[in-house]
Structures are given as structure tokens and as C-alpha cells.
C-alpha positions in Angstrom: -88.8 29.7 -71.8 -86.3 28.9 -69.2 -87.0 26.2 -66.5 -84.9 25.9 -63.3 -83.9 22.5 -61.9 -83.0 21.9 -58.4 -80.1 19.4 -57.7 -78.9 18.0 -54.5 -75.5 16.3 -54.0 -73.2 14.7 -51.6 -69.5 13.3 -51.6 -66.2 14.2 -53.5 -64.3 13.2 -56.2 -65.2 9.5 -57.2 -67.7 9.3 -54.4 -69.5 12.4 -55.6 -73.3 11.8 -56.1 -76.0 14.2 -57.4 -79.5 14.0 -58.2 -82.4 16.0 -59.6 -85.3 17.1 -57.2 -87.7 19.3 -58.9 -88.2 21.7 -61.8 -89.7 25.1 -61.6 -91.1 27.7 -64.3 -90.3 30.4 -61.7 -86.6 31.0 -60.9 -87.8 32.5 -57.4 -89.6 29.4 -56.5 -86.2 27.3 -57.3 -84.3 29.6 -55.1 -86.6 29.1 -52.3 -86.6 25.4 -52.8 -82.7 25.5 -52.6 -82.9 27.6 -49.2 -85.5 25.3 -47.5 -83.8 22.1 -48.5 -80.5 23.5 -47.2 -81.9 24.9 -44.0 -83.7 21.4 -43.3 -80.3 19.6 -44.1 -78.4 22.2 -41.7 -81.0 21.8 -38.8 -80.6 17.9 -38.9 -76.9 17.8 -39.4 -76.2 20.4 -36.4 -77.8 17.8 -34.2 -75.6 14.9 -35.0 -72.3 14.1 -33.4 -69.9 11.9 -35.4 -70.3 9.6 -38.4 -72.5 7.0 -36.5 -74.8 9.6 -35.4 -75.5 10.9 -38.9 -76.0 7.2 -40.0 -78.7 6.8 -37.6 -80.2 10.3 -38.0 -80.8 10.3 -41.7 -83.4 7.6 -43.1 -84.7 7.8 -46.6 -87.1 10.7 -46.8 -85.6 12.7 -43.9 -85.6 16.1 -45.6 -89.1 17.0 -46.6 -87.8 19.3 -49.4 -85.8 16.4 -50.8 -87.5 13.1 -50.4 -85.0 11.3 -52.4 -81.9 12.7 -50.4 -78.8 10.4 -50.5 -77.4 9.5 -47.2 -75.0 12.4 -46.6 -71.2 11.5 -46.0 -68.9 13.7 -44.0 -69.2 16.5 -46.7 -72.9 17.0 -46.1 -75.5 17.6 -48.7 -75.5 20.7 -51.0 -78.1 22.0 -52.9 -78.3 24.3 -55.9 -80.4 25.1 -58.9 -79.5 25.7 -62.6 -81.6 27.2 -65.5 -82.1 25.4 -68.7 -84.0 26.4 -72.0 -87.4 24.3 -72.4 -88.0 23.5 -76.0 
């Protein structure tokens, strides 16, 4: 059986950070979670202007589809999923 793990990340190169969000047994649910988390991020990101604005707008838990979301840097947050075999 395969499970699908949803990830989030921010940054690049040595400042790149990623985290686990949730695992699903259904690939479609993992895809939907990625879309919802991405859309929530984009909606908030588009309402900010400049680095200072992002610092103030993104408190812990700001994304209801990614409660452990890292503070995004200038690259934003990215979401994806990967499948892995469950033993």
C-alpha cells in the first residue's frame, strides 16, 4: 500500500527549509491538500507589500491547511506531495 505525504517548504540553497504536513492513503486527497494550502498561501501573499509586510502578516498558524507553516522568505512557500510505500 502506498501513502502520500504532503510537504511544505520555503527558502533556497542553505536557507531551504521543508516540513511534513500530513499523510493520506488517497492520492486525490493529498493533491487536494496541496492545492488548498497553495491557494491559502497565494491569497495571503498577494495582500502583502514588501518584506516588512510579510513579516507582520504571517503569524504561526496563518495557513489553515498548514498549521506548522514556516515564516516564508522572499521565495514564498511551496507545497507538494510524494508517495511512499507503507510497510
